[in-house]
Kinemage of the C-alpha trace (Angstrom):
@kinemage 1
@onewidth
@group {chain A} dominant
@subgroup {mainchain}
@vectorlist {calphas} color= white
{ca met a 1} P -12.036 -12.462 -4.940
{ca asp a 2} L -8.828 -14.874 -5.157
{ca thr a 3} L -7.650 -16.685 -2.303
{ca phe a 4} L -4.313 -14.921 -2.299
{ca phe a 5} L -6.137 -11.412 -2.435
{ca ser a 6} L -8.421 -12.480 0.560
{ca asp a 7} L -5.568 -13.685 2.526
{ca tyr a 8} L -3.426 -10.382 1.754
{ca val a 9} L -6.614 -8.394 2.826
{ca lys a 10} L -6.695 -10.111 5.981
{ca trp a 11} L -3.048 -9.738 6.624
{ca gln a 12} L -3.191 -5.942 5.843
{ca glu a 13} L -5.955 -5.717 8.624
{ca ile a 14} L -3.630 -7.310 11.149
{ca val a 15} L -0.425 -5.126 10.428
{ca ser a 16} L -1.883 -1.905 9.434
{ca gln a 17} L -1.599 0.758 12.430
{ca tyr a 18} L -2.597 3.943 11.783
{ca pro a 19} L -5.811 6.349 12.604
{ca val a 20} L -8.809 5.099 10.840
{ca thr a 21} L -10.691 8.611 11.001
{ca ala a 22} L -7.560 9.779 8.855
{ca glu a 23} L -7.168 6.705 6.643
{ca asn a 24} L -8.004 8.120 3.329
{ca tyr a 25} L -5.037 10.859 3.939
{ca tyr a 26} L -2.823 8.540 5.381
{ca leu a 27} L -3.119 5.817 2.558
{ca ala a 28} L -2.748 8.822 -0.399
{ca leu a 29} L 0.018 10.355 1.328
{ca gly a 30} L 1.873 6.937 1.752
{ca leu a 31} L 1.383 6.287 -2.104
{ca ala a 32} L 2.723 9.489 -2.946
{ca asp a 33} L 5.573 9.209 -0.687
{ca glu a 34} L 6.648 5.757 -1.857
{ca trp a 35} L 6.428 6.539 -5.639
{ca gly a 36} L 8.492 9.355 -4.939
{ca glu a 37} L 11.062 6.809 -3.533
{ca val a 38} L 10.637 4.596 -6.350
{ca cys a 39} L 11.448 7.394 -8.869
{ca ser a 40} L 14.663 8.403 -6.622
{ca ala a 41} L 15.842 4.596 -6.091
{ca asn a 42} L 19.649 4.309 -7.222
{ca ser a 43} L 19.587 0.581 -7.772
{ca leu a 44} L 17.480 -2.303 -9.167
{ca asp a 45} L 17.352 -3.656 -5.488
{ca asp a 46} L 16.287 -0.318 -4.335
{ca ile a 47} L 13.275 -0.183 -6.975
{ca lys a 48} L 12.253 -3.476 -6.391
{ca lys a 49} L 11.945 -2.726 -2.476
{ca glu a 50} L 10.130 0.546 -2.965
{ca leu a 51} L 7.649 -0.953 -5.398
{ca gly a 52} L 6.876 -3.538 -2.883
{ca asp a 53} L 6.075 -0.498 -0.367
{ca phe a 54} L 3.952 1.462 -3.268
{ca cys a 55} L 2.024 -1.938 -3.961
{ca trp a 56} L 0.962 -2.411 -0.265
{ca tyr a 57} L -0.273 1.553 -0.102
{ca leu a 58} L -1.938 0.811 -3.416
{ca phe a 59} L -3.890 -2.323 -2.574
{ca arg a 60} L -4.539 -0.938 0.618
{ca tyr a 61} L -6.286 2.180 -0.799
{ca tyr a 62} L -7.837 0.264 -3.259
{ca asn a 63} L -9.542 -2.018 -0.778
{ca arg a 64} L -10.306 0.487 1.770
{ca val a 65} L -11.035 3.844 0.169
{ca leu a 66} L -12.336 2.592 -3.243
{ca asn a 67} L -14.075 -0.380 -1.977
{ca gly a 68} L -12.578 -2.675 -4.185
{ca asp a 69} L -13.863 -6.279 -4.317
C-alpha cells in the first residue's frame, strides 16, 4: 500500500468515533447520506466539500468492511 494511503488509514483510526459493533451500518449510511448531499449541493464549493466527506466514508468502508489492502 502506498505511503499516503497507509498514513491516511492510520489517521482515520485516530479520528473515527463510532460504535465498532455497528460499523458496517454506520459507514454504509454515511456513504448514502454524503452522496445525497453531493447530489443536492448548490455550488461547486459545496460539491467539493461533500465529495471530500463522501471519499472519507468510501475509503473507510473499503478498508474496514471490504478489507481492502
